[in-house]
C-alpha positions in Angstrom: 135.7 301.9 219.2 138.8 301.1 221.8 137.7 304.3 224.5 134.8 302.6 224.6 135.9 299.3 225.5 139.0 301.1 227.6 135.8 302.8 229.7 133.7 299.9 230.5 136.7 298.4 231.7 137.4 301.2 234.5 133.6 300.7 235.3 133.8 297.5 236.4 136.9 297.4 237.9 135.7 299.9 240.5 133.4 298.8 243.1 130.7 300.8 243.4 129.7 300.8 248.0 126.3 300.3 248.1 124.7 302.6 251.2 123.6 301.6 254.4 119.8 300.6 254.5 118.1 302.7 256.3 114.7 302.0 257.4 112.4 305.0 257.9 109.2 305.3 260.4 106.1 307.6 260.1 105.2 308.1 264.1 101.9 309.1 265.1 101.0 312.9 266.3 101.0 311.5 269.4 104.5 310.0 269.5 105.9 312.7 267.9 104.5 314.9 271.0 105.9 312.5 273.1 109.1 312.5 271.6 109.4 316.4 271.4 108.6 316.4 274.8 111.1 314.1 276.1 113.9 315.7 274.1 112.9 318.6 275.7 113.0 317.5 279.1 115.9 316.1 278.6 117.7 319.6 277.0 116.6 321.6 279.7 118.0 319.6 282.5 122.0 320.5 281.3 122.9 323.6 279.0 124.8 322.2 275.9 122.3 319.1 275.3 121.0 319.0 271.9 119.2 315.8 270.7 118.4 314.9 267.7 114.9 312.6 267.2 117.0 310.3 265.7 119.3 310.0 268.7 116.7 310.0 270.7 114.8 307.2 269.2 118.0 305.5 268.7 119.1 305.9 272.5 115.8 304.9 274.1 115.7 301.2 271.3 119.5 300.6 271.5 119.3 301.3 276.2 116.1 298.6 276.0 116.7 294.8 276.6 116.5 292.3 273.9 114.0 290.6 274.9 109.7 291.7 275.9 108.4 291.4 278.9 105.8 289.2 278.6 102.9 292.0 279.6 104.3 294.4 276.5 104.4 290.7 274.4 100.9 289.9 275.0 99.4 293.5 274.6 101.1 293.9 271.1 100.0 290.7 270.4 97.2 291.5 271.4 96.7 295.1 269.8 98.1 293.8 265.7 96.9 290.5 265.7 94.3 290.4 262.4 92.4 287.3 262.1 91.9 287.6 258.7 96.0 287.6 257.7 96.6 284.8 259.8 93.4 282.3 257.9 95.4 283.7 254.3 98.6 282.6 255.4 97.0 278.9 256.5 95.5 279.3 253.7 98.8 280.1 251.7 100.4 277.2 253.6 97.4 274.4 252.9 97.6 275.0 249.0 101.8 275.3 249.2 101.5 271.6 250.6 98.8 270.3 248.7 100.7 271.5 245.4 104.4 270.0 246.6 101.7 266.5 246.9 101.2 266.3 250.2 98.2 264.5 251.8 98.7 264.8 255.5 99.1 268.6 255.2 98.9 269.0 259.3 95.6 271.5 258.9 91.7 270.4 260.7 88.9 271.8 259.1 87.0 273.4 262.0 83.2 274.6 261.2 81.2 276.0 263.5 77.8 276.3 262.3 75.7 279.7 263.9 72.4 279.9 265.9 69.5 279.4 263.5 67.0 281.7 265.5 63.7 281.9 263.7 62.4 285.3 263.0 59.1 285.2 264.8 61.7 284.7 268.3 63.5 288.8 267.0 61.5 291.1 268.9 61.0 294.3 266.7 
């Protein structure tokens, strides 16, 4: 029993190093082809150059500006905007505001009705 207590004290005193967090990104086939082509271009330009995908991607990101240019930012937002996700987020915020007892939630409900089309007006 005494050995067990000593072992647990030793374990408690040791500092456990946490490994660095690494993010892994799955690339599309088209992206992989482009990256491989760019790496091949660099390696063919001068003998002795050897670039891994990881090193290439890190280099590409690190050399890029911290802020996106407005046209890229707009294209990115347009491509990945999800109206349903946005509405769900608004609903969560509204429910949270109500749960906190806020009467003025800052939300205005706008209902837009669809124009009713009579069946006899529609040609088949």
